[in-house]
DOGU-282587 format. One line per field, with one value per residue: residue number from 1; residue in one letter; y negated, x negated, z negated of N, C-alpha, C in turn. Coordinates in nm, 2 decimals. Each point is the difference from the previous one (the first is absolute). Example, Ala and Ser with C-alpha at 12.3 -4.5 7.8 and 13.67 -1.06 7.14 Angstrom:
BEGIN
num	1,2
residuo	A,S
n_v	0.57,-0.11
n_u	-1.32,0.04
n_w	-0.78,0.07
ca_v	-0.12,-0.11
ca_u	0.09,-0.09
ca_w	0.00,0.00
c_v	-0.12,-0.11
c_u	-0.09,0.08
c_w	0.00,-0.08
//
This chain:
BEGIN
num	1,2,3,4,5,6,7,8,9,10,11,12,13,14,15,16,17,18,19,20,21,22,23,24,25,26,27,28,29,30,31,32,33,34,35,36,37,38,39,40,41,42,43,44,45,46,47,48,49,50,51,52,53,54,55,56,57,58,59,60,61,62,63,64,65,66,67,68,69,70,71,72,73,74,75,76,77,78,79,80,81,82,83,84,85,86,87,88,89,90,91,92,93,94,95,96,97,98,99,100,101,102,103,104,105,106,107,108,109,110,111,112,113,114,115,116,117,118,119,120,121,122,123,124,125,126,127,128,129,130,131,132,133,134,135,136,137,138,139,140,141,142,143,144,145,146,147,148,149,150,151,152,153,154,155,156,157,158,159,160,161,162,163,164,165,166,167,168,169,170,171,172,173,174,175,176,177,178,179,180,181,182,183,184,185,186,187,188,189,190,191,192,193,194,195,196,197,198,199,200,201,202,203,204,205,206,207,208,209,210,211,212,213,214,215,216,217,218,219,220,221,222,223,224,225,226,227,228,229,230,231,232,233,234,235,236,237,238,239,240,241,242,243,244
residuo	M,I,M,I,R,C,I,A,I,D,D,E,L,L,A,L,D,L,I,E,D,N,M,K,K,L,P,F,L,E,L,V,K,K,C,K,G,A,F,E,A,M,D,V,L,R,K,E,Q,I,D,L,I,F,L,D,I,Q,M,P,D,V,S,G,I,Q,L,L,K,T,L,K,T,K,P,L,V,I,I,T,T,A,Y,E,K,Y,A,T,E,G,F,N,L,D,V,I,D,Y,L,L,K,P,Y,S,F,E,R,F,L,K,A,V,N,K,A,S,E,Y,I,E,L,R,D,K,G,A,I,Q,E,S,V,K,E,G,S,V,H,P,N,Y,L,F,V,R,A,D,Y,K,L,V,K,I,D,L,A,N,V,L,Y,I,E,G,L,K,D,Y,V,K,I,Y,M,G,D,K,P,V,L,T,Q,M,S,M,K,A,L,E,E,K,L,P,P,K,E,F,V,R,V,H,R,S,F,I,V,S,F,S,K,I,D,F,I,Q,K,Q,M,L,T,I,G,Q,K,E,I,P,I,S,E,N,Y,R,D,Q,L,F,S,M,I,N,N,D,K,T,I,L
n_v	0.12,-0.10,-0.09,-0.05,-0.11,-0.04,-0.08,-0.05,-0.04,-0.08,-0.09,0.13,-0.04,0.03,-0.05,-0.09,-0.01,0.01,-0.08,-0.08,0.01,-0.02,-0.10,-0.03,0.04,-0.08,0.09,0.02,-0.07,-0.10,-0.05,-0.07,-0.04,-0.06,-0.03,-0.12,-0.01,-0.05,-0.12,0.05,0.06,-0.12,-0.05,0.09,-0.02,-0.13,0.04,0.07,0.12,-0.02,0.11,-0.04,-0.06,-0.02,-0.03,-0.10,-0.01,-0.01,-0.09,-0.08,-0.11,0.12,0.04,0.12,-0.02,-0.12,0.05,0.10,-0.10,-0.04,0.13,-0.03,0.04,0.09,0.02,0.12,0.00,0.00,-0.02,-0.09,0.02,-0.10,-0.04,0.09,-0.12,0.00,0.11,-0.04,-0.12,0.07,0.09,-0.11,-0.02,0.12,-0.03,0.06,-0.08,0.03,-0.07,0.06,-0.11,0.06,0.04,0.13,0.07,0.08,-0.10,-0.05,0.12,0.01,-0.13,0.02,0.12,-0.07,-0.10,0.09,0.07,-0.12,-0.04,0.11,-0.01,-0.13,0.03,0.11,-0.07,-0.09,0.09,0.06,-0.13,-0.03,0.12,-0.02,-0.11,0.10,-0.05,-0.08,0.12,-0.02,-0.05,-0.02,0.07,-0.02,0.08,0.07,-0.02,0.09,-0.01,-0.01,-0.11,0.09,-0.09,0.06,-0.01,-0.01,-0.10,0.02,0.02,0.11,0.04,0.05,0.05,0.07,-0.04,0.07,-0.06,0.04,-0.11,0.06,-0.13,0.06,-0.07,0.08,-0.03,-0.10,0.10,-0.06,0.03,0.01,-0.03,0.07,0.01,0.10,0.03,-0.04,0.07,0.11,-0.03,-0.01,0.11,-0.07,0.02,-0.11,0.00,0.04,0.13,0.05,0.08,-0.02,0.09,0.03,-0.03,-0.13,-0.02,-0.07,-0.04,-0.12,0.07,0.05,0.10,0.11,0.05,0.11,0.05,0.07,-0.07,-0.11,-0.08,-0.04,-0.04,0.04,-0.07,0.13,-0.05,0.08,0.05,-0.04,0.10,-0.03,-0.03,0.12,0.00,-0.04,0.09,0.10,-0.04,-0.02,0.12,0.05,-0.07,0.06,-0.13,0.02,0.09,0.06
n_u	-0.08,0.04,-0.09,0.10,-0.03,0.03,0.10,0.01,0.12,-0.01,0.10,0.04,-0.07,0.11,0.06,-0.09,0.01,0.13,-0.01,-0.08,0.08,0.10,-0.07,-0.03,0.12,-0.02,-0.10,0.10,0.05,-0.04,0.01,0.01,0.13,0.03,0.10,-0.01,-0.04,0.08,-0.03,0.00,0.11,0.04,-0.05,0.06,0.12,-0.04,-0.04,0.11,-0.04,0.13,0.02,0.03,0.12,-0.01,0.12,0.00,0.13,0.06,-0.06,-0.06,0.04,-0.06,0.12,0.02,0.13,-0.01,-0.06,0.08,0.09,-0.10,0.01,-0.10,-0.10,0.09,-0.05,0.00,0.13,-0.02,0.13,-0.02,0.13,0.06,0.00,0.10,0.06,-0.13,0.05,0.12,-0.01,-0.04,0.09,0.07,-0.08,0.06,0.06,-0.10,0.02,0.10,-0.07,0.11,-0.03,-0.02,-0.11,0.01,-0.09,0.10,0.08,-0.09,-0.02,0.14,0.01,-0.09,0.05,0.12,-0.05,-0.04,0.12,0.06,-0.08,0.02,0.13,0.01,-0.08,0.07,0.11,-0.05,-0.02,0.12,0.05,-0.08,0.03,0.13,-0.02,-0.05,0.08,-0.06,-0.01,0.10,-0.10,0.12,0.04,0.12,-0.03,0.11,-0.08,0.02,0.12,-0.08,-0.02,-0.05,-0.10,0.02,-0.13,0.06,-0.09,0.05,0.11,-0.03,0.10,0.12,0.04,0.09,0.08,0.08,0.05,-0.13,-0.08,-0.12,-0.03,-0.10,-0.06,0.00,-0.05,0.08,0.08,0.08,0.09,0.08,0.12,-0.03,0.08,-0.06,0.11,0.05,-0.10,0.02,0.13,-0.06,-0.07,-0.11,0.07,-0.08,0.04,0.13,-0.02,0.11,-0.06,0.09,0.10,-0.11,-0.05,-0.03,-0.08,-0.10,0.03,-0.04,0.07,0.04,-0.06,0.08,0.02,0.05,0.03,0.06,-0.11,0.02,-0.11,0.05,-0.12,0.04,0.09,0.03,0.05,0.11,-0.02,0.13,0.06,0.09,-0.11,-0.04,0.10,0.07,-0.07,0.01,0.12,-0.01,-0.05,0.08,0.07,-0.08,-0.02,0.00,0.09,-0.12
n_w	0.00,0.08,-0.02,-0.07,0.07,-0.12,0.02,-0.12,0.04,-0.12,-0.02,-0.03,-0.10,-0.07,0.10,0.00,-0.13,0.02,0.10,-0.07,-0.10,0.08,0.05,-0.13,0.01,0.10,0.01,0.09,-0.11,0.08,-0.12,0.11,-0.02,-0.11,0.07,-0.06,0.12,0.10,-0.05,-0.12,0.04,0.06,-0.11,-0.08,0.06,-0.01,-0.12,-0.03,0.02,0.01,-0.06,-0.12,0.01,-0.13,0.05,-0.10,-0.01,-0.12,0.07,-0.09,0.06,0.01,0.06,-0.05,0.03,-0.05,-0.10,0.00,0.01,-0.09,-0.03,0.08,-0.07,-0.05,-0.12,-0.04,-0.02,-0.13,0.02,-0.09,-0.04,-0.07,0.13,-0.01,-0.01,-0.04,-0.02,0.05,-0.06,-0.11,0.01,0.03,-0.10,0.01,-0.12,-0.07,-0.11,-0.09,-0.09,-0.06,-0.06,-0.11,0.04,0.02,-0.07,-0.03,-0.02,-0.08,-0.05,0.00,-0.03,-0.09,-0.03,0.01,-0.06,-0.09,0.01,0.00,-0.10,-0.05,0.02,-0.05,-0.10,-0.03,0.03,-0.08,-0.09,0.02,0.00,-0.10,-0.04,0.05,-0.06,-0.07,-0.09,-0.09,-0.05,-0.10,-0.07,-0.05,-0.11,-0.05,-0.11,-0.04,-0.10,-0.10,0.05,0.11,0.07,0.08,0.02,0.12,-0.01,0.11,0.00,-0.13,0.07,-0.07,-0.08,0.05,-0.12,0.07,-0.10,0.08,-0.11,-0.01,0.01,0.02,-0.03,0.07,-0.10,-0.09,-0.12,-0.01,0.04,0.09,-0.10,0.11,-0.04,0.11,0.11,0.05,0.04,-0.12,-0.07,0.08,-0.02,-0.13,0.04,0.02,0.11,0.02,-0.13,0.00,-0.02,0.03,-0.08,-0.10,-0.03,-0.06,0.12,-0.04,0.10,-0.05,0.12,-0.04,-0.10,0.11,-0.07,0.00,0.12,-0.06,0.12,-0.10,-0.02,-0.08,-0.01,-0.11,-0.01,-0.11,0.06,0.00,0.12,-0.01,0.12,0.00,0.07,-0.09,-0.07,0.05,0.09,-0.11,-0.08,0.09,0.01,-0.13,-0.01,0.09,-0.07,-0.08,0.04,-0.13,0.05,0.00
ca_v	-0.12,-0.12,-0.10,-0.10,-0.12,-0.06,-0.12,-0.02,-0.14,-0.02,-0.11,0.05,0.07,0.13,0.08,0.03,0.10,0.13,0.06,0.04,0.12,0.11,0.03,0.06,0.15,0.06,-0.04,-0.04,-0.14,-0.10,-0.13,-0.11,-0.12,-0.03,-0.14,-0.05,-0.07,0.02,-0.08,0.08,0.13,-0.03,-0.02,0.14,0.07,-0.05,0.04,0.14,0.10,0.05,0.11,0.01,-0.11,0.01,-0.13,-0.05,-0.09,-0.13,-0.07,-0.15,-0.06,0.09,0.13,0.12,0.01,-0.11,0.04,0.10,-0.06,-0.08,0.09,0.05,0.14,0.02,0.14,0.07,-0.08,0.06,-0.11,0.03,-0.11,0.04,-0.03,0.10,-0.06,-0.04,0.12,0.00,-0.10,0.05,0.11,-0.07,-0.04,0.13,0.05,0.14,0.05,-0.10,0.04,-0.09,-0.02,0.08,0.13,0.10,0.04,0.10,-0.08,-0.07,0.10,0.03,-0.11,0.00,0.12,-0.03,-0.09,0.07,0.09,-0.09,-0.04,0.12,0.03,-0.11,0.01,0.12,-0.04,-0.09,0.08,0.09,-0.08,-0.04,0.12,0.01,-0.11,0.02,-0.10,0.06,0.06,-0.03,0.09,0.05,0.01,0.01,0.12,0.00,0.10,-0.03,-0.11,-0.13,0.00,0.01,-0.04,0.09,-0.05,0.11,0.03,0.09,0.12,0.12,0.09,0.00,0.13,0.01,0.10,-0.01,-0.14,-0.10,0.01,-0.04,-0.07,0.01,-0.11,0.02,0.10,0.01,-0.03,-0.07,0.08,-0.08,0.07,-0.04,0.11,-0.01,-0.07,-0.14,-0.07,0.00,-0.11,-0.13,0.00,-0.04,0.12,0.02,0.02,0.12,0.10,0.11,0.12,0.12,-0.04,-0.05,-0.09,-0.11,-0.04,-0.12,0.05,-0.04,0.06,0.14,0.03,0.09,0.08,0.13,0.10,-0.05,-0.07,-0.12,-0.03,-0.14,0.02,0.14,0.05,0.07,-0.02,0.08,-0.06,0.10,0.00,-0.11,-0.13,0.01,-0.09,-0.14,-0.03,0.00,-0.12,-0.11,0.02,-0.03,-0.14,-0.07,-0.03,0.01,0.14,0.03
ca_u	0.08,-0.08,0.01,0.09,-0.03,0.13,0.02,0.14,0.04,0.12,-0.02,0.01,-0.13,0.04,0.03,-0.13,-0.07,0.07,-0.05,-0.14,0.00,0.04,-0.10,-0.11,0.03,-0.01,-0.14,-0.02,0.04,-0.09,0.06,-0.10,0.03,0.13,0.03,0.12,0.09,-0.03,-0.12,-0.12,0.00,-0.04,-0.15,-0.06,0.02,-0.09,-0.14,-0.02,0.07,0.10,0.09,0.13,0.04,0.12,0.04,0.12,0.07,0.02,-0.12,0.01,-0.07,0.02,0.05,-0.06,0.05,-0.07,-0.14,0.00,0.02,-0.11,-0.11,0.00,-0.03,0.01,-0.02,0.12,0.06,0.10,0.06,0.03,0.09,0.11,0.13,0.03,0.05,-0.11,-0.05,0.03,-0.09,-0.13,-0.01,0.00,-0.14,-0.08,-0.07,-0.01,0.09,0.06,0.01,0.09,-0.05,-0.12,-0.02,-0.08,-0.13,0.04,0.05,-0.12,-0.08,0.07,-0.02,-0.14,-0.02,0.05,-0.10,-0.12,0.03,0.00,-0.14,-0.08,0.05,-0.05,-0.14,-0.03,0.03,-0.11,-0.13,0.01,-0.01,-0.14,-0.07,0.03,-0.07,-0.14,-0.04,-0.07,0.08,-0.05,-0.11,0.03,0.14,0.03,0.07,0.04,-0.07,-0.01,0.09,-0.05,-0.03,-0.15,-0.04,-0.08,-0.08,-0.01,-0.14,-0.06,0.07,-0.06,0.10,0.12,0.05,0.14,0.03,0.15,0.05,-0.10,-0.13,-0.12,-0.09,-0.13,-0.09,-0.13,0.01,0.14,0.10,0.12,0.12,0.12,0.12,0.03,-0.02,-0.11,0.06,0.02,-0.13,-0.06,0.06,-0.06,-0.14,-0.04,-0.01,-0.13,-0.10,0.03,0.06,0.05,-0.07,0.07,0.12,-0.03,-0.12,-0.03,-0.14,-0.05,-0.08,-0.14,-0.07,-0.02,-0.14,-0.01,0.11,-0.04,0.11,0.13,-0.03,-0.08,-0.06,-0.03,-0.08,0.00,0.14,0.04,0.14,0.04,0.07,0.10,0.02,0.10,-0.06,-0.14,0.00,0.00,-0.13,-0.10,0.04,-0.07,-0.14,-0.02,0.02,-0.10,-0.11,-0.12,-0.05,-0.08
ca_w	0.00,0.01,-0.10,0.04,-0.07,-0.03,-0.09,-0.06,0.00,-0.08,-0.10,-0.13,-0.04,-0.04,0.12,0.06,-0.09,0.02,0.13,-0.03,-0.08,0.09,0.10,-0.06,-0.01,0.14,0.04,0.14,0.01,-0.05,-0.02,0.04,-0.07,-0.05,0.04,-0.07,0.10,0.14,0.04,-0.04,0.08,0.13,0.00,0.00,0.13,0.10,-0.03,-0.03,0.07,-0.09,0.06,-0.06,-0.09,-0.09,0.02,-0.06,0.09,-0.05,-0.06,0.03,0.12,0.12,-0.04,0.07,0.14,0.07,0.02,0.10,0.14,0.04,0.03,0.14,-0.01,-0.14,-0.05,-0.05,-0.11,-0.09,-0.08,-0.15,-0.04,-0.09,0.07,0.11,0.12,0.09,0.06,0.14,0.07,0.00,0.10,0.13,0.02,0.01,-0.12,-0.01,-0.11,-0.09,-0.14,-0.08,-0.13,-0.04,0.07,-0.07,0.07,0.11,0.12,0.06,0.07,0.13,0.09,0.04,0.09,0.13,0.06,0.03,0.11,0.11,0.04,0.04,0.14,0.09,0.02,0.08,0.14,0.04,0.01,0.11,0.12,0.01,0.05,0.14,0.07,-0.02,-0.10,-0.11,-0.10,-0.14,-0.04,-0.13,-0.03,-0.14,-0.03,-0.14,-0.08,-0.14,-0.04,0.05,0.14,0.02,0.13,0.06,0.11,0.10,0.04,-0.09,0.00,0.07,0.06,-0.08,-0.01,-0.04,-0.11,-0.01,0.01,-0.03,0.08,-0.08,0.09,-0.05,0.04,-0.08,-0.11,-0.05,0.10,-0.04,0.03,0.01,0.05,0.13,0.10,0.10,0.12,-0.03,-0.01,0.13,0.08,-0.04,0.03,0.14,0.08,0.06,-0.11,-0.08,0.08,-0.08,0.05,-0.06,-0.07,-0.14,0.00,0.09,-0.02,0.06,0.11,-0.01,-0.11,0.03,0.01,0.12,0.03,0.04,0.02,-0.05,-0.12,0.00,-0.13,-0.05,-0.12,-0.05,0.02,0.12,0.02,0.12,0.12,0.04,0.14,0.03,0.00,0.06,0.12,-0.04,-0.04,0.11,0.08,-0.06,0.03,0.14,0.03,-0.08,0.08,-0.07,0.00,0.11
c_v	-0.12,-0.10,-0.11,-0.13,-0.09,-0.14,0.00,-0.14,-0.01,-0.11,0.04,0.09,0.14,0.09,0.03,0.10,0.14,0.06,0.04,0.13,0.13,0.04,0.07,0.16,0.06,-0.04,-0.04,-0.14,-0.09,-0.14,-0.11,-0.12,0.00,-0.15,-0.05,-0.08,0.02,-0.06,0.08,0.12,-0.03,-0.02,0.14,0.07,-0.05,0.05,0.15,0.09,0.07,0.10,-0.01,-0.12,0.04,-0.14,-0.03,-0.09,-0.14,-0.06,-0.15,-0.04,0.08,0.14,0.11,0.01,-0.11,0.04,0.11,-0.06,-0.08,0.09,0.05,0.15,0.03,0.14,0.06,-0.08,0.09,-0.12,0.04,-0.12,0.06,-0.02,0.09,-0.07,-0.03,0.13,-0.01,-0.09,0.05,0.11,-0.05,-0.05,0.11,0.03,0.15,0.06,-0.12,0.05,-0.10,0.00,0.03,0.13,0.09,0.02,0.10,-0.07,-0.08,0.10,0.04,-0.10,0.00,0.12,-0.03,-0.09,0.08,0.09,-0.08,-0.04,0.12,0.04,-0.10,0.01,0.12,-0.02,-0.09,0.08,0.09,-0.08,-0.04,0.11,0.02,-0.11,0.00,-0.10,0.08,0.05,-0.04,0.10,0.05,0.03,0.02,0.13,-0.01,0.12,-0.04,-0.13,-0.13,0.01,0.00,-0.03,0.10,-0.06,0.11,0.04,0.09,0.14,0.11,0.09,-0.01,0.14,0.00,0.11,-0.01,-0.14,-0.10,0.01,-0.05,-0.06,0.00,-0.11,0.01,0.11,0.02,-0.03,-0.07,0.09,-0.08,0.08,-0.05,0.12,-0.03,-0.08,-0.15,-0.07,0.00,-0.12,-0.14,-0.01,-0.04,0.13,0.03,0.03,0.13,0.10,0.12,0.13,0.13,-0.05,-0.07,-0.10,-0.10,-0.04,-0.13,0.05,-0.03,0.07,0.15,0.02,0.10,0.09,0.14,0.09,-0.07,-0.08,-0.12,-0.02,-0.15,0.01,0.14,0.07,0.06,-0.01,0.08,-0.09,0.10,-0.02,-0.11,-0.13,-0.01,-0.09,-0.14,-0.05,-0.01,-0.11,-0.12,0.01,-0.03,-0.15,-0.09,-0.02,0.01,0.15,0.03,0.14
c_u	-0.09,0.02,0.09,-0.03,0.13,-0.02,0.15,0.03,0.13,-0.03,0.01,-0.12,0.03,0.02,-0.14,-0.08,0.06,-0.06,-0.14,-0.01,0.04,-0.11,-0.12,0.02,-0.03,-0.13,-0.01,0.05,-0.11,0.07,-0.10,0.03,0.14,0.03,0.13,0.09,-0.05,-0.12,-0.13,-0.01,-0.05,-0.16,-0.07,0.01,-0.09,-0.14,-0.02,0.08,0.10,0.09,0.14,0.02,0.12,0.05,0.14,0.07,0.02,-0.12,0.01,-0.08,0.03,0.05,-0.08,0.04,-0.06,-0.15,-0.01,0.02,-0.11,-0.12,0.01,-0.02,0.00,-0.03,0.14,0.05,0.10,0.06,0.03,0.08,0.11,0.13,0.01,0.04,-0.11,-0.04,0.02,-0.10,-0.15,-0.02,0.00,-0.14,-0.10,-0.09,0.01,0.10,0.04,0.01,0.08,-0.04,0.12,-0.01,-0.09,-0.13,0.03,0.05,-0.12,-0.08,0.06,-0.03,-0.15,-0.03,0.05,-0.10,-0.13,0.01,0.00,-0.14,-0.08,0.04,-0.05,-0.15,-0.04,0.02,-0.11,-0.13,0.01,-0.01,-0.14,-0.08,0.02,-0.08,-0.15,-0.06,-0.08,0.09,-0.05,-0.10,0.02,0.15,0.01,0.08,0.03,-0.07,-0.01,0.08,-0.05,-0.02,-0.15,-0.03,-0.10,-0.08,-0.02,-0.14,-0.06,0.06,-0.07,0.10,0.12,0.06,0.15,0.03,0.15,0.05,-0.10,-0.11,-0.11,-0.10,-0.14,-0.09,-0.14,0.02,0.14,0.10,0.12,0.12,0.12,0.11,0.04,-0.02,-0.12,0.05,0.01,-0.14,-0.07,0.04,-0.06,-0.14,-0.04,-0.02,-0.14,-0.11,0.03,0.07,0.05,-0.05,0.07,0.12,-0.03,-0.12,0.00,-0.15,-0.03,-0.10,-0.14,-0.07,-0.03,-0.15,-0.03,0.13,-0.05,0.12,0.13,-0.02,-0.08,-0.05,-0.02,-0.07,-0.01,0.14,0.02,0.15,0.04,0.06,0.10,0.02,0.10,-0.06,-0.14,-0.01,-0.01,-0.14,-0.10,0.03,-0.07,-0.15,-0.04,0.01,-0.10,-0.13,-0.14,-0.06,-0.07,0.03
c_w	0.00,-0.12,0.05,-0.08,-0.01,-0.07,-0.05,-0.01,-0.08,-0.10,-0.14,-0.04,-0.04,0.12,0.07,-0.08,0.02,0.13,-0.02,-0.08,0.08,0.10,-0.06,-0.01,0.14,0.05,0.14,0.02,-0.06,-0.01,0.02,-0.08,-0.05,0.03,-0.06,0.10,0.14,0.05,-0.04,0.08,0.14,0.01,0.00,0.13,0.11,-0.02,-0.01,0.10,-0.09,0.08,-0.05,-0.10,-0.08,-0.02,-0.07,0.10,-0.06,-0.08,0.03,0.12,0.13,-0.05,0.07,0.14,0.09,0.03,0.11,0.14,0.05,0.05,0.15,0.00,-0.15,-0.04,-0.03,-0.12,-0.08,-0.08,-0.14,-0.04,-0.09,0.07,0.12,0.13,0.10,0.08,0.15,0.08,0.00,0.10,0.14,0.03,0.00,-0.12,-0.01,-0.10,-0.08,-0.14,-0.08,-0.14,-0.10,0.07,-0.08,0.08,0.12,0.12,0.06,0.08,0.13,0.10,0.05,0.09,0.14,0.07,0.04,0.12,0.13,0.05,0.05,0.15,0.10,0.03,0.08,0.15,0.06,0.03,0.13,0.13,0.02,0.05,0.15,0.08,-0.02,-0.10,-0.11,-0.10,-0.13,-0.05,-0.15,-0.01,-0.15,-0.02,-0.15,-0.07,-0.14,-0.04,0.04,0.15,0.01,0.14,0.05,0.12,0.10,0.04,-0.09,-0.01,0.08,0.06,-0.10,0.00,-0.04,-0.10,-0.02,0.01,-0.04,0.10,-0.09,0.10,-0.06,0.06,-0.07,-0.10,-0.05,0.11,-0.06,0.04,0.00,0.06,0.13,0.09,0.09,0.12,-0.02,0.00,0.14,0.09,-0.03,0.03,0.14,0.08,0.06,-0.10,-0.08,0.09,-0.09,0.07,-0.05,-0.06,-0.13,0.00,0.11,-0.03,0.06,0.11,-0.01,-0.11,0.03,0.02,0.12,0.01,0.05,0.00,-0.06,-0.13,0.03,-0.14,-0.02,-0.13,-0.04,0.02,0.14,0.02,0.12,0.11,0.05,0.15,0.04,0.02,0.07,0.12,-0.03,-0.04,0.12,0.10,-0.05,0.03,0.14,0.04,-0.08,0.08,-0.07,0.00,0.13,0.06
//
């Protein structure tokens, strides 16, 4: 799951503190700034890359709705307000969800998950499009492990092993274990740098030391090559201009 950079905008300090407390329970949310009004928020939005806004509607000087209308390109928005009547107008401005004060943490989590799923789908589409166009693929990814998000530098990855509903990412002495399918992880990896060689193994192509019959070696690890993935591996080898 990716890290989501957020700001909270509300003229009530208690409301801002509640959002902050809720966010502290979710390691994939980063609170960039608590803003007491629209003008403070505008300044942050000019300077920072923000993915998600928690936005109150009734505020002095400039309302939340007025602020939304001024933004040419806006992050995802979750409205937080005590007035249900603002829901329709908010959704007409393409907000992702609507939290009616007072709201529970469970309702907060539901709204955040909706935003997170939207961002992941959006970014996945952007990555797939960039791969089609031959653009540079991101050189890292975040995975959930030990109740936190761990940044994985793809340049350091040796190989990946599938274990039922989990994958184990080997980068050195201590692997990172995360709950994810091999297929889901394979789709996030740069296709020119990683290759699946077995139902249970994905390897970093540049880290392969040698290949012999139905086996390849990375460091001290011998990894099987299955018939189903053999052609894929040797297609990469044949297209590698560094091989003599």
